[in-house]
All heavy atoms as a GROMACS GRO file, in nm:
protein
  570
    1ALA      N    1  -8.310  -5.319 -15.829
    1ALA     CA    2  -8.283  -5.390 -15.707
    1ALA      C    3  -8.334  -5.532 -15.713
    1ALA      O    4  -8.297  -5.612 -15.631
    1ALA     CB    5  -8.347  -5.317 -15.590
    2GLU      N    6  -8.418  -5.564 -15.810
    2GLU     CA    7  -8.473  -5.699 -15.817
    2GLU      C    8  -8.377  -5.797 -15.885
    2GLU      O    9  -8.376  -5.915 -15.852
    2GLU     CB   10  -8.605  -5.695 -15.894
    2GLU     CG   11  -8.713  -5.616 -15.824
    2GLU     CD   12  -8.840  -5.607 -15.908
    2GLU    OE1   13  -8.850  -5.687 -16.003
    2GLU    OE2   14  -8.923  -5.523 -15.878
    3GLY      N   15  -8.296  -5.751 -15.977
    3GLY     CA   16  -8.210  -5.842 -16.052
    3GLY      C   17  -8.091  -5.893 -15.973
    3GLY      O   18  -8.053  -6.008 -15.984
    4ASN      N   19  -8.033  -5.811 -15.888
    4ASN     CA   20  -7.913  -5.850 -15.813
    4ASN      C   21  -7.942  -5.837 -15.664
    4ASN      O   22  -7.945  -5.726 -15.612
    4ASN     CB   23  -7.795  -5.760 -15.853
    4ASN     CG   24  -7.664  -5.808 -15.794
    4ASN    OD1   25  -7.660  -5.910 -15.727
    4ASN    ND2   26  -7.558  -5.733 -15.818
    5PRO      N   27  -7.964  -5.950 -15.594
    5PRO     CA   28  -8.000  -5.940 -15.453
    5PRO      C   29  -7.884  -5.902 -15.361
    5PRO      O   30  -7.906  -5.864 -15.248
    5PRO     CB   31  -8.050  -6.080 -15.420
    5PRO     CG   32  -7.981  -6.168 -15.516
    5PRO     CD   33  -7.963  -6.086 -15.641
    6VAL      N   34  -7.758  -5.910 -15.409
    6VAL     CA   35  -7.643  -5.880 -15.325
    6VAL      C   36  -7.599  -5.737 -15.354
    6VAL      O   37  -7.559  -5.704 -15.465
    6VAL     CB   38  -7.527  -5.979 -15.351
    6VAL    CG1   39  -7.406  -5.942 -15.268
    6VAL    CG2   40  -7.571  -6.121 -15.323
    7HIS      N   41  -7.609  -5.652 -15.255
    7HIS     CA   42  -7.564  -5.514 -15.267
    7HIS      C   43  -7.448  -5.493 -15.171
    7HIS      O   44  -7.461  -5.516 -15.052
    7HIS     CB   45  -7.676  -5.415 -15.234
    7HIS     CG   46  -7.788  -5.420 -15.331
    7HIS    ND1   47  -7.775  -5.381 -15.462
    7HIS    CD2   48  -7.916  -5.460 -15.317
    7HIS    CE1   49  -7.889  -5.396 -15.524
    7HIS    NE2   50  -7.977  -5.446 -15.438
    8CYS      N   51  -7.334  -5.454 -15.223
    8CYS     CA   52  -7.218  -5.429 -15.139
    8CYS      C   53  -7.177  -5.285 -15.155
    8CYS      O   54  -7.149  -5.239 -15.266
    8CYS     CB   55  -7.102  -5.522 -15.178
    8CYS     SG   56  -6.959  -5.502 -15.073
    9THR      N   57  -7.178  -5.214 -15.046
    9THR     CA   58  -7.133  -5.074 -15.049
    9THR      C   59  -6.989  -5.064 -15.003
    9THR      O   60  -6.946  -4.960 -14.957
    9THR     CB   61  -7.224  -4.989 -14.958
    9THR    OG1   62  -7.220  -5.044 -14.826
    9THR    CG2   63  -7.366  -4.986 -15.010
   10CYS      N   64  -6.915  -5.175 -15.016
   10CYS     CA   65  -6.776  -5.178 -14.972
   10CYS      C   66  -6.689  -5.107 -15.076
   10CYS      O   67  -6.721  -5.103 -15.195
   10CYS     CB   68  -6.727  -5.322 -14.959
   10CYS     SG   69  -6.829  -5.421 -14.849
   11SER      N   70  -6.577  -5.058 -15.030
   11SER     CA   71  -6.484  -4.992 -15.122
   11SER      C   72  -6.411  -5.098 -15.205
   11SER      O   73  -6.394  -5.212 -15.161
   11SER     CB   74  -6.384  -4.908 -15.045
   11SER     OG   75  -6.300  -4.991 -14.968
   12PRO      N   76  -6.370  -5.061 -15.325
   12PRO     CA   77  -6.296  -5.158 -15.408
   12PRO      C   78  -6.166  -5.206 -15.342
   12PRO      O   79  -6.124  -5.318 -15.363
   12PRO     CB   80  -6.267  -5.080 -15.536
   12PRO     CG   81  -6.366  -4.971 -15.539
   12PRO     CD   82  -6.397  -4.938 -15.397
   13THR      N   83  -6.104  -5.121 -15.262
   13THR     CA   84  -5.981  -5.161 -15.193
   13THR      C   85  -6.010  -5.272 -15.093
   13THR      O   86  -5.934  -5.370 -15.084
   13THR     CB   87  -5.919  -5.041 -15.121
   13THR    OG1   88  -5.902  -4.934 -15.213
   13THR    CG2   89  -5.785  -5.076 -15.060
   14PHE      N   90  -6.122  -5.258 -15.020
   14PHE     CA   91  -6.159  -5.362 -14.924
   14PHE      C   92  -6.188  -5.493 -14.995
   14PHE      O   93  -6.145  -5.600 -14.949
   14PHE     CB   94  -6.283  -5.317 -14.845
   14PHE     CG   95  -6.335  -5.424 -14.752
   14PHE    CD1   96  -6.269  -5.452 -14.633
   14PHE    CD2   97  -6.448  -5.497 -14.784
   14PHE    CE1   98  -6.315  -5.549 -14.548
   14PHE    CE2   99  -6.495  -5.595 -14.700
   14PHE     CZ  100  -6.428  -5.622 -14.581
   15LEU      N  101  -6.259  -5.488 -15.106
   15LEU     CA  102  -6.289  -5.610 -15.181
   15LEU      C  103  -6.161  -5.675 -15.234
   15LEU      O  104  -6.148  -5.797 -15.233
   15LEU     CB  105  -6.384  -5.579 -15.297
   15LEU     CG  106  -6.527  -5.548 -15.257
   15LEU    CD1  107  -6.609  -5.512 -15.381
   15LEU    CD2  108  -6.589  -5.665 -15.185
   16PHE      N  109  -6.066  -5.593 -15.278
   16PHE     CA  110  -5.939  -5.647 -15.327
   16PHE      C  111  -5.868  -5.723 -15.216
   16PHE      O  112  -5.822  -5.836 -15.236
   16PHE     CB  113  -5.850  -5.533 -15.379
   16PHE     CG  114  -5.712  -5.578 -15.414
   16PHE    CD1  115  -5.688  -5.649 -15.531
   16PHE    CD2  116  -5.605  -5.551 -15.330
   16PHE    CE1  117  -5.560  -5.692 -15.564
   16PHE    CE2  118  -5.477  -5.593 -15.362
   16PHE     CZ  119  -5.455  -5.664 -15.479
   17PHE      N  120  -5.859  -5.660 -15.098
   17PHE     CA  121  -5.790  -5.727 -14.988
   17PHE      C  122  -5.868  -5.848 -14.937
   17PHE      O  123  -5.809  -5.946 -14.893
   17PHE     CB  124  -5.763  -5.629 -14.873
   17PHE     CG  125  -5.648  -5.537 -14.902
   17PHE    CD1  126  -5.668  -5.401 -14.912
   17PHE    CD2  127  -5.520  -5.587 -14.920
   17PHE    CE1  128  -5.562  -5.316 -14.938
   17PHE    CE2  129  -5.414  -5.503 -14.946
   17PHE     CZ  130  -5.435  -5.368 -14.956
   18LEU      N  131  -6.000  -5.844 -14.944
   18LEU     CA  132  -6.081  -5.958 -14.905
   18LEU      C  133  -6.054  -6.078 -14.995
   18LEU      O  134  -6.030  -6.189 -14.948
   18LEU     CB  135  -6.230  -5.922 -14.908
   18LEU     CG  136  -6.327  -6.034 -14.871
   18LEU    CD1  137  -6.310  -6.070 -14.724
   18LEU    CD2  138  -6.469  -5.994 -14.901
   19PHE      N  139  -6.058  -6.054 -15.127
   19PHE     CA  140  -6.030  -6.164 -15.221
   19PHE      C  141  -5.886  -6.211 -15.210
   19PHE      O  142  -5.858  -6.331 -15.221
   19PHE     CB  143  -6.062  -6.121 -15.364
   19PHE     CG  144  -6.209  -6.109 -15.390
   19PHE    CD1  145  -6.261  -5.999 -15.457
   19PHE    CD2  146  -6.298  -6.207 -15.348
   19PHE    CE1  147  -6.396  -5.986 -15.481
   19PHE    CE2  148  -6.433  -6.196 -15.371
   19PHE     CZ  149  -6.483  -6.085 -15.438
   20ALA      N  150  -5.792  -6.120 -15.185
   20ALA     CA  151  -5.652  -6.158 -15.168
   20ALA      C  152  -5.635  -6.246 -15.044
   20ALA      O  153  -5.561  -6.345 -15.047
   20ALA     CB  154  -5.565  -6.034 -15.157
   21ALA      N  155  -5.707  -6.213 -14.936
   21ALA     CA  156  -5.698  -6.293 -14.814
   21ALA      C  157  -5.759  -6.432 -14.835
   21ALA      O  158  -5.705  -6.532 -14.787
   21ALA     CB  159  -5.768  -6.222 -14.700
   22ILE      N  160  -5.870  -6.438 -14.908
   22ILE     CA  161  -5.933  -6.568 -14.935
   22ILE      C  162  -5.840  -6.656 -15.019
   22ILE      O  163  -5.820  -6.775 -14.990
   22ILE     CB  164  -6.069  -6.548 -15.003
   22ILE    CG1  165  -6.167  -6.487 -14.905
   22ILE    CG2  166  -6.122  -6.680 -15.058
   22ILE    CD1  167  -6.299  -6.445 -14.967
   23ILE      N  168  -5.780  -6.597 -15.122
   23ILE     CA  169  -5.690  -6.673 -15.210
   23ILE      C  170  -5.565  -6.716 -15.132
   23ILE      O  171  -5.518  -6.830 -15.143
   23ILE     CB  172  -5.654  -6.591 -15.334
   23ILE    CG1  173  -5.779  -6.577 -15.422
   23ILE    CG2  174  -5.540  -6.654 -15.412
   23ILE    CD1  175  -5.763  -6.481 -15.537
   24ALA      N  176  -5.509  -6.626 -15.050
   24ALA     CA  177  -5.390  -6.659 -14.972
   24ALA      C  178  -5.421  -6.771 -14.872
   24ALA      O  179  -5.339  -6.862 -14.852
   24ALA     CB  180  -5.338  -6.536 -14.899
   25GLY      N  181  -5.538  -6.766 -14.811
   25GLY     CA  182  -5.577  -6.873 -14.719
   25GLY      C  183  -5.589  -7.007 -14.789
   25GLY      O  184  -5.550  -7.111 -14.735
   26GLY      N  185  -5.644  -7.006 -14.910
   26GLY     CA  186  -5.653  -7.130 -14.987
   26GLY      C  187  -5.518  -7.186 -15.024
   26GLY      O  188  -5.494  -7.307 -15.016
   27VAL      N  189  -5.426  -7.096 -15.063
   27VAL     CA  190  -5.291  -7.140 -15.100
   27VAL      C  191  -5.218  -7.199 -14.978
   27VAL      O  192  -5.154  -7.304 -14.987
   27VAL     CB  193  -5.211  -7.024 -15.161
   27VAL    CG1  194  -5.064  -7.058 -15.174
   27VAL    CG2  195  -5.269  -6.987 -15.296
   28VAL      N  196  -5.231  -7.132 -14.863
   28VAL     CA  197  -5.166  -7.182 -14.741
   28VAL      C  198  -5.228  -7.316 -14.700
   28VAL      O  199  -5.157  -7.409 -14.660
   28VAL     CB  200  -5.176  -7.078 -14.628
   28VAL    CG1  201  -5.133  -7.137 -14.495
   28VAL    CG2  202  -5.091  -6.957 -14.660
   29GLY      N  203  -5.359  -7.327 -14.711
   29GLY     CA  204  -5.426  -7.454 -14.678
   29GLY      C  205  -5.380  -7.567 -14.767
   29GLY      O  206  -5.355  -7.679 -14.721
   30LEU      N  207  -5.368  -7.540 -14.897
   30LEU     CA  208  -5.320  -7.643 -14.989
   30LEU      C  209  -5.175  -7.681 -14.960
   30LEU      O  210  -5.138  -7.799 -14.968
   30LEU     CB  211  -5.333  -7.595 -15.134
   30LEU     CG  212  -5.475  -7.598 -15.191
   30LEU    CD1  213  -5.477  -7.535 -15.330
   30LEU    CD2  214  -5.527  -7.740 -15.198
   31ALA      N  215  -5.092  -7.582 -14.926
   31ALA     CA  216  -4.952  -7.611 -14.894
   31ALA      C  217  -4.942  -7.698 -14.769
   31ALA      O  218  -4.863  -7.793 -14.764
   31ALA     CB  219  -4.875  -7.482 -14.876
   32LEU      N  220  -5.023  -7.668 -14.667
   32LEU     CA  221  -5.021  -7.750 -14.546
   32LEU      C  222  -5.071  -7.892 -14.573
   32LEU      O  223  -5.016  -7.989 -14.521
   32LEU     CB  224  -5.105  -7.684 -14.437
   32LEU     CG  225  -5.043  -7.561 -14.372
   32LEU    CD1  226  -5.142  -7.497 -14.276
   32LEU    CD2  227  -4.916  -7.597 -14.300
   33ALA      N  228  -5.176  -7.903 -14.654
   33ALA     CA  229  -5.228  -8.036 -14.687
   33ALA      C  230  -5.124  -8.117 -14.765
   33ALA      O  231  -5.106  -8.237 -14.740
   33ALA     CB  232  -5.357  -8.023 -14.767
   34ALA      N  233  -5.055  -8.052 -14.858
   34ALA     CA  234  -4.953  -8.122 -14.936
   34ALA      C  235  -4.836  -8.166 -14.849
   34ALA      O  236  -4.785  -8.278 -14.864
   34ALA     CB  237  -4.903  -8.032 -15.049
   35SER      N  238  -4.794  -8.080 -14.755
   35SER     CA  239  -4.683  -8.118 -14.668
   35SER      C  240  -4.724  -8.231 -14.574
   35SER      O  241  -4.644  -8.320 -14.545
   35SER     CB  242  -4.632  -7.998 -14.591
   35SER     OG  243  -4.734  -7.948 -14.506
   36LEU      N  244  -4.847  -8.228 -14.526
   36LEU     CA  245  -4.894  -8.336 -14.440
   36LEU      C  246  -4.901  -8.468 -14.517
   36LEU      O  247  -4.860  -8.572 -14.466
   36LEU     CB  248  -5.031  -8.301 -14.384
   36LEU     CG  249  -5.093  -8.402 -14.288
   36LEU    CD1  250  -5.010  -8.412 -14.161
   36LEU    CD2  251  -5.235  -8.363 -14.254
   37LEU      N  252  -4.950  -8.463 -14.640
   37LEU     CA  253  -4.956  -8.583 -14.722
   37LEU      C  254  -4.816  -8.636 -14.751
   37LEU      O  255  -4.792  -8.757 -14.745
   37LEU     CB  256  -5.030  -8.552 -14.852
   37LEU     CG  257  -5.060  -8.669 -14.942
   37LEU    CD1  258  -5.160  -8.763 -14.876
   37LEU    CD2  259  -5.114  -8.620 -15.074
   38THR      N  260  -4.722  -8.546 -14.779
   38THR     CA  261  -4.584  -8.588 -14.806
   38THR      C  262  -4.523  -8.654 -14.682
   38THR      O  263  -4.454  -8.756 -14.693
   38THR     CB  264  -4.500  -8.466 -14.847
   38THR    OG1  265  -4.561  -8.404 -14.959
   38THR    CG2  266  -4.359  -8.505 -14.881
   39LEU      N  267  -4.549  -8.596 -14.565
   39LEU     CA  268  -4.497  -8.654 -14.441
   39LEU      C  269  -4.556  -8.792 -14.415
   39LEU      O  270  -4.485  -8.884 -14.374
   39LEU     CB  271  -4.527  -8.560 -14.325
   39LEU     CG  272  -4.467  -8.597 -14.190
   39LEU    CD1  273  -4.315  -8.588 -14.196
   39LEU    CD2  274  -4.521  -8.506 -14.082
   40MET      N  275  -4.685  -8.808 -14.442
   40MET     CA  276  -4.749  -8.939 -14.421
   40MET      C  277  -4.691  -9.043 -14.516
   40MET      O  278  -4.662  -9.156 -14.474
   40MET     CB  279  -4.900  -8.927 -14.442
   40MET     CG  280  -4.970  -8.854 -14.330
   40MET     SD  281  -5.143  -8.816 -14.365
   40MET     CE  282  -5.207  -8.975 -14.407
   41VAL      N  283  -4.672  -9.008 -14.642
   41VAL     CA  284  -4.614  -9.102 -14.739
   41VAL      C  285  -4.471  -9.137 -14.700
   41VAL      O  286  -4.431  -9.253 -14.708
   41VAL     CB  287  -4.622  -9.043 -14.881
   41VAL    CG1  288  -4.540  -9.125 -14.980
   41VAL    CG2  289  -4.766  -9.036 -14.927
   42TYR      N  290  -4.394  -9.038 -14.654
   42TYR     CA  291  -4.256  -9.063 -14.613
   42TYR      C  292  -4.251  -9.161 -14.496
   42TYR      O  293  -4.171  -9.254 -14.495
   42TYR     CB  294  -4.189  -8.931 -14.576
   42TYR     CG  295  -4.054  -8.948 -14.511
   42TYR    CD1  296  -3.942  -8.983 -14.586
   42TYR    CD2  297  -4.038  -8.929 -14.374
   42TYR    CE1  298  -3.819  -8.998 -14.528
   42TYR    CE2  299  -3.915  -8.944 -14.314
   42TYR     CZ  300  -3.806  -8.979 -14.391
   42TYR     OH  301  -3.684  -8.996 -14.332
   43ASN      N  302  -4.339  -9.140 -14.397
   43ASN     CA  303  -4.340  -9.230 -14.282
   43ASN      C  304  -4.384  -9.370 -14.320
   43ASN      O  305  -4.333  -9.469 -14.266
   43ASN     CB  306  -4.431  -9.174 -14.172
   43ASN     CG  307  -4.365  -9.061 -14.097
   43ASN    OD1  308  -4.244  -9.052 -14.094
   43ASN    ND2  309  -4.445  -8.976 -14.037
   44MET      N  310  -4.479  -9.382 -14.413
   44MET     CA  311  -4.522  -9.515 -14.455
   44MET      C  312  -4.410  -9.587 -14.530
   44MET      O  313  -4.389  -9.706 -14.511
   44MET     CB  314  -4.647  -9.504 -14.543
   44MET     CG  315  -4.769  -9.462 -14.464
   44MET     SD  316  -4.912  -9.438 -14.567
   44MET     CE  317  -4.965  -9.607 -14.582
   45LYS      N  318  -4.338  -9.515 -14.616
   45LYS     CA  319  -4.227  -9.578 -14.687
   45LYS      C  320  -4.115  -9.615 -14.592
   45LYS      O  321  -4.050  -9.718 -14.608
   45LYS     CB  322  -4.175  -9.486 -14.796
   45LYS     CG  323  -4.267  -9.476 -14.913
   45LYS     CD  324  -4.203  -9.400 -15.026
   45LYS     CE  325  -4.300  -9.394 -15.141
   45LYS     NZ  326  -4.237  -9.414 -15.269
   46LYS      N  327  -4.090  -9.531 -14.493
   46LYS     CA  328  -3.986  -9.560 -14.395
   46LYS      C  329  -4.022  -9.684 -14.314
   46LYS      O  330  -3.937  -9.767 -14.284
   46LYS     CB  331  -3.968  -9.440 -14.303
   46LYS     CG  332  -3.853  -9.449 -14.209
   46LYS     CD  333  -3.841  -9.321 -14.128
   46LYS     CE  334  -3.729  -9.331 -14.029
   46LYS     NZ  335  -3.721  -9.213 -13.944
   47LYS      N  336  -4.151  -9.699 -14.281
   47LYS     CA  337  -4.196  -9.816 -14.205
   47LYS      C  338  -4.186  -9.942 -14.290
   47LYS      O  339  -4.157 -10.050 -14.240
   47LYS     CB  340  -4.341  -9.795 -14.161
   47LYS     CG  341  -4.391  -9.901 -14.066
   47LYS     CD  342  -4.539  -9.886 -14.038
   47LYS     CE  343  -4.569  -9.759 -13.965
   47LYS     NZ  344  -4.710  -9.749 -13.927
   48ASP      N  345  -4.207  -9.929 -14.422
   48ASP     CA  346  -4.204 -10.045 -14.510
   48ASP      C  347  -4.063 -10.097 -14.536
   48ASP      O  348  -4.047 -10.206 -14.586
   48ASP     CB  349  -4.270 -10.012 -14.644
   48ASP     CG  350  -4.420 -10.007 -14.632
   48ASP    OD1  351  -4.473 -10.059 -14.533
   48ASP    OD2  352  -4.485  -9.950 -14.722
   49GLU      N  353  -3.960 -10.018 -14.503
   49GLU     CA  354  -3.824 -10.065 -14.524
   49GLU      C  355  -3.797 -10.188 -14.438
   49GLU      O  356  -3.730 -10.280 -14.481
   49GLU     CB  357  -3.724  -9.955 -14.490
   49GLU     CG  358  -3.720  -9.843 -14.591
   49GLU     CD  359  -3.625  -9.733 -14.549
   49GLU    OE1  360  -3.560  -9.746 -14.445
   49GLU    OE2  361  -3.617  -9.634 -14.623
   50GLY      N  362  -3.848 -10.189 -14.319
   50GLY     CA  363  -3.839 -10.307 -14.234
   50GLY      C  364  -3.703 -10.325 -14.171
   50GLY      O  365  -3.601 -10.298 -14.230
   51GLY      N  366  -3.705 -10.373 -14.047
   51GLY     CA  367  -3.580 -10.398 -13.979
   51GLY      C  368  -3.572 -10.542 -13.931
   51GLY      O  369  -3.494 -10.573 -13.843
   52TYR      N  370  -3.651 -10.629 -13.989
   52TYR     CA  371  -3.651 -10.769 -13.947
   52TYR      C  372  -3.677 -10.855 -14.069
   52TYR      O  373  -3.728 -10.809 -14.170
   52TYR     CB  374  -3.757 -10.794 -13.840
   52TYR     CG  375  -3.897 -10.764 -13.886
   52TYR    CD1  376  -3.976 -10.864 -13.942
   52TYR    CD2  377  -3.950 -10.637 -13.876
   52TYR    CE1  378  -4.104 -10.837 -13.986
   52TYR    CE2  379  -4.077 -10.608 -13.919
   52TYR     CZ  380  -4.154 -10.709 -13.974
   52TYR     OH  381  -4.280 -10.680 -14.019
   53THR      N  382  -3.641 -10.982 -14.058
   53THR     CA  383  -3.670 -11.073 -14.168
   53THR      C  384  -3.807 -11.134 -14.147
   53THR      O  385  -3.849 -11.160 -14.034
   53THR     CB  386  -3.563 -11.184 -14.175
   53THR    OG1  387  -3.560 -11.252 -14.050
   53THR    CG2  388  -3.427 -11.127 -14.204
   54VAL      N  389  -3.876 -11.161 -14.256
   54VAL     CA  390  -4.013 -11.208 -14.247
   54VAL      C  391  -4.019 -11.353 -14.198
   54VAL      O  392  -4.108 -11.390 -14.122
   54VAL     CB  393  -4.082 -11.195 -14.384
   54VAL    CG1  394  -4.223 -11.249 -14.379
   54VAL    CG2  395  -4.082 -11.050 -14.428
   55ASN      N  396  -3.922 -11.435 -14.238
   55ASN     CA  397  -3.927 -11.577 -14.205
   55ASN      C  398  -3.871 -11.608 -14.066
   55ASN      O  399  -3.872 -11.723 -14.024
   55ASN     CB  400  -3.850 -11.657 -14.310
   55ASN     CG  401  -3.916 -11.648 -14.445
   55ASN    OD1  402  -4.038 -11.634 -14.454
   55ASN    ND2  403  -3.836 -11.655 -14.551
   56GLN      N  404  -3.822 -11.508 -13.996
   56GLN     CA  405  -3.762 -11.532 -13.865
   56GLN      C  406  -3.872 -11.551 -13.761
   56GLN      O  407  -3.965 -11.473 -13.752
   56GLN     CB  408  -3.674 -11.413 -13.826
   56GLN     CG  409  -3.605 -11.430 -13.694
   56GLN     CD  410  -3.521 -11.306 -13.661
   56GLN    OE1  411  -3.528 -11.205 -13.730
   56GLN    NE2  412  -3.443 -11.316 -13.556
   57LYS      N  413  -3.859 -11.657 -13.682
   57LYS     CA  414  -3.958 -11.685 -13.578
   57LYS      C  415  -3.923 -11.608 -13.452
   57LYS      O  416  -3.810 -11.611 -13.406
   57LYS     CB  417  -3.961 -11.835 -13.548
   57LYS     CG  418  -4.068 -11.873 -13.448
   57LYS     CD  419  -4.070 -12.022 -13.424
   57LYS     CE  420  -4.176 -12.055 -13.320
   57LYS     NZ  421  -4.178 -12.197 -13.287
   58ASN      N  422  -4.020 -11.536 -13.399
   58ASN     CA  423  -3.998 -11.460 -13.277
   58ASN      C  424  -4.016 -11.551 -13.157
   58ASN      O  425  -4.114 -11.622 -13.146
   58ASN     CB  426  -4.096 -11.343 -13.268
   58ASN     CG  427  -4.071 -11.239 -13.374
   58ASN    OD1  428  -3.959 -11.225 -13.420
   58ASN    ND2  429  -4.174 -11.167 -13.412
   59THR      N  430  -3.919 -11.548 -13.068
   59THR     CA  431  -3.929 -11.628 -12.946
   59THR      C  432  -3.968 -11.537 -12.831
   59THR      O  433  -3.910 -11.430 -12.814
   59THR     CB  434  -3.796 -11.699 -12.916
   59THR    OG1  435  -3.694 -11.601 -12.905
   59THR    CG2  436  -3.761 -11.797 -13.025
   60TRP      N  437  -4.062 -11.580 -12.751
   60TRP     CA  438  -4.109 -11.502 -12.638
   60TRP      C  439  -4.045 -11.558 -12.513
   60TRP      O  440  -4.050 -11.679 -12.486
   60TRP     CB  441  -4.261 -11.509 -12.630
   60TRP     CG  442  -4.319 -11.419 -12.527
   60TRP    CD1  443  -4.309 -11.285 -12.522
   60TRP    CD2  444  -4.396 -11.460 -12.414
   60TRP    NE1  445  -4.376 -11.237 -12.414
   60TRP    CE2  446  -4.431 -11.342 -12.345
   60TRP    CE3  447  -4.440 -11.580 -12.363
   60TRP    CZ2  448  -4.506 -11.342 -12.229
   60TRP    CZ3  449  -4.515 -11.580 -12.248
   60TRP    CH2  450  -4.548 -11.463 -12.183
   61ASN      N  451  -3.986 -11.470 -12.431
   61ASN     CA  452  -3.913 -11.518 -12.314
   61ASN      C  453  -3.993 -11.500 -12.186
   61ASN      O  454  -3.938 -11.505 -12.078
   61ASN     CB  455  -3.778 -11.447 -12.304
   61ASN     CG  456  -3.794 -11.297 -12.294
   61ASN    OD1  457  -3.906 -11.248 -12.286
   61ASN    ND2  458  -3.684 -11.225 -12.297
   62GLY      N  459  -4.121 -11.476 -12.194
   62GLY     CA  460  -4.204 -11.464 -12.075
   62GLY      C  461  -4.223 -11.321 -12.028
   62GLY      O  462  -4.301 -11.295 -11.939
   63GLY      N  463  -4.153 -11.227 -12.086
   63GLY     CA  464  -4.172 -11.087 -12.052
   63GLY      C  465  -4.081 -11.039 -11.939
   63GLY      O  466  -4.022 -10.935 -11.949
   64TYR      N  467  -4.070 -11.112 -11.830
   64TYR     CA  468  -3.989 -11.070 -11.716
   64TYR      C  469  -3.869 -11.163 -11.704
   64TYR      O  470  -3.882 -11.284 -11.711
   64TYR     CB  471  -4.069 -11.074 -11.586
   64TYR     CG  472  -3.986 -11.040 -11.466
   64TYR    CD1  473  -3.954 -10.909 -11.437
   64TYR    CD2  474  -3.938 -11.140 -11.382
   64TYR    CE1  475  -3.876 -10.877 -11.327
   64TYR    CE2  476  -3.861 -11.109 -11.272
   64TYR     CZ  477  -3.830 -10.977 -11.245
   64TYR     OH  478  -3.753 -10.946 -11.136
   65GLN      N  479  -3.752 -11.103 -11.684
   65GLN     CA  480  -3.632 -11.182 -11.662
   65GLN      C  481  -3.574 -11.144 -11.527
   65GLN      O  482  -3.561 -11.027 -11.495
   65GLN     CB  483  -3.529 -11.156 -11.772
   65GLN     CG  484  -3.575 -11.202 -11.909
   65GLN     CD  485  -3.471 -11.171 -12.014
   65GLN    OE1  486  -3.372 -11.105 -11.988
   65GLN    NE2  487  -3.495 -11.218 -12.135
   66LYS      N  488  -3.540 -11.245 -11.449
   66LYS     CA  489  -3.481 -11.222 -11.318
   66LYS      C  490  -3.341 -11.166 -11.336
   66LYS      O  491  -3.263 -11.215 -11.418
   66LYS     CB  492  -3.476 -11.354 -11.242
   66LYS     CG  493  -3.438 -11.339 -11.098
   66LYS     CD  494  -3.450 -11.472 -11.025
   66LYS     CE  495  -3.414 -11.455 -10.881
   66LYS     NZ  496  -3.425 -11.579 -10.806
   67PRO      N  497  -3.308 -11.061 -11.262
   67PRO     CA  498  -3.174 -11.003 -11.277
   67PRO      C  499  -3.067 -11.101 -11.230
   67PRO      O  500  -3.089 -11.182 -11.139
   67PRO     CB  501  -3.179 -10.878 -11.189
   67PRO     CG  502  -3.297 -10.896 -11.099
   67PRO     CD  503  -3.391 -10.987 -11.168
   68LYS      N  504  -2.948 -11.092 -11.290
   68LYS     CA  505  -2.840 -11.183 -11.256
   68LYS      C  506  -2.770 -11.142 -11.126
   68LYS      O  507  -2.714 -11.225 -11.057
   68LYS     CB  508  -2.740 -11.187 -11.370
   68LYS     CG  509  -2.798 -11.246 -11.496
   68LYS     CD  510  -2.702 -11.248 -11.610
   68LYS     CE  511  -2.771 -11.305 -11.732
   68LYS     NZ  512  -2.692 -11.295 -11.852
   69THR      N  513  -2.774 -11.014 -11.094
   69THR     CA  514  -2.713 -10.967 -10.969
   69THR      C  515  -2.822 -10.910 -10.879
   69THR      O  516  -2.932 -10.878 -10.925
   69THR     CB  517  -2.608 -10.858 -10.996
   69THR    OG1  518  -2.672 -10.749 -11.060
   69THR    CG2  519  -2.497 -10.911 -11.084
   70LYS      N  520  -2.792 -10.895 -10.749
   70LYS     CA  521  -2.890 -10.845 -10.654
   70LYS      C  522  -2.864 -10.698 -10.623
   70LYS      O  523  -2.860 -10.660 -10.507
   70LYS     CB  524  -2.889 -10.929 -10.527
   70LYS     CG  525  -2.935 -11.070 -10.548
   70LYS     CD  526  -2.948 -11.144 -10.419
   70LYS     CE  527  -3.001 -11.283 -10.440
   70LYS     NZ  528  -3.026 -11.355 -10.316
   71GLU      N  529  -2.844 -10.616 -10.725
   71GLU     CA  530  -2.822 -10.475 -10.704
   71GLU      C  531  -2.958 -10.404 -10.697
   71GLU      O  532  -3.054 -10.444 -10.762
   71GLU     CB  533  -2.743 -10.415 -10.818
   71GLU     CG  534  -2.603 -10.474 -10.833
   71GLU     CD  535  -2.530 -10.416 -10.952
   71GLU    OE1  536  -2.577 -10.319 -11.009
   71GLU    OE2  537  -2.426 -10.474 -10.988
   72GLU      N  538  -2.963 -10.299 -10.616
   72GLU     CA  539  -3.084 -10.220 -10.608
   72GLU      C  540  -3.061 -10.084 -10.671
   72GLU      O  541  -2.960 -10.021 -10.645
   72GLU     CB  542  -3.129 -10.200 -10.462
   72GLU     CG  543  -3.190 -10.321 -10.401
   72GLU     CD  544  -3.250 -10.288 -10.264
   72GLU    OE1  545  -3.290 -10.174 -10.244
   72GLU    OE2  546  -3.255 -10.377 -10.181
   73PHE      N  547  -3.154 -10.044 -10.753
   73PHE     CA  548  -3.148  -9.913 -10.816
   73PHE      C  549  -3.270  -9.836 -10.767
   73PHE      O  550  -3.382  -9.875 -10.792
   73PHE     CB  551  -3.149  -9.924 -10.966
   73PHE     CG  552  -3.026  -9.990 -11.022
   73PHE    CD1  553  -3.029 -10.123 -11.059
   73PHE    CD2  554  -2.908  -9.921 -11.032
   73PHE    CE1  555  -2.917 -10.186 -11.108
   73PHE    CE2  556  -2.795  -9.982 -11.082
   73PHE     CZ  557  -2.799 -10.114 -11.120
   74ILE      N  558  -3.244  -9.728 -10.696
   74ILE     CA  559  -3.353  -9.646 -10.643
   74ILE      C  560  -3.360  -9.519 -10.725
   74ILE      O  561  -3.262  -9.445 -10.735
   74ILE     CB  562  -3.332  -9.614 -10.494
   74ILE    CG1  563  -3.324  -9.744 -10.413
   74ILE    CG2  564  -3.444  -9.524 -10.444
   74ILE    CD1  565  -3.288  -9.721 -10.269
   75ALA      N  566  -3.474  -9.499 -10.783
   75ALA     CA  567  -3.490  -9.378 -10.866
   75ALA      C  568  -3.564  -9.271 -10.790
   75ALA      O  569  -3.647  -9.293 -10.710
   75ALA     CB  570  -3.567  -9.413 -10.993
   0.00000   0.00000   0.00000
């Protein structure tokens, strides 16, 4: 009893399923991490495609524009 401090009176079937569950959890965790990383890289590449020219000067129109007609929209 002095050489091995861990004593398990569990059945071999229980230990098999325990190790199988630990390994399956690790595999699922790695798959989720890989898919998350792939999604992040995809979104970064999609953002880098750009929809504007770099040398184009942005003009600011003050934020609010007065409507051309006097129609009322009630929501």
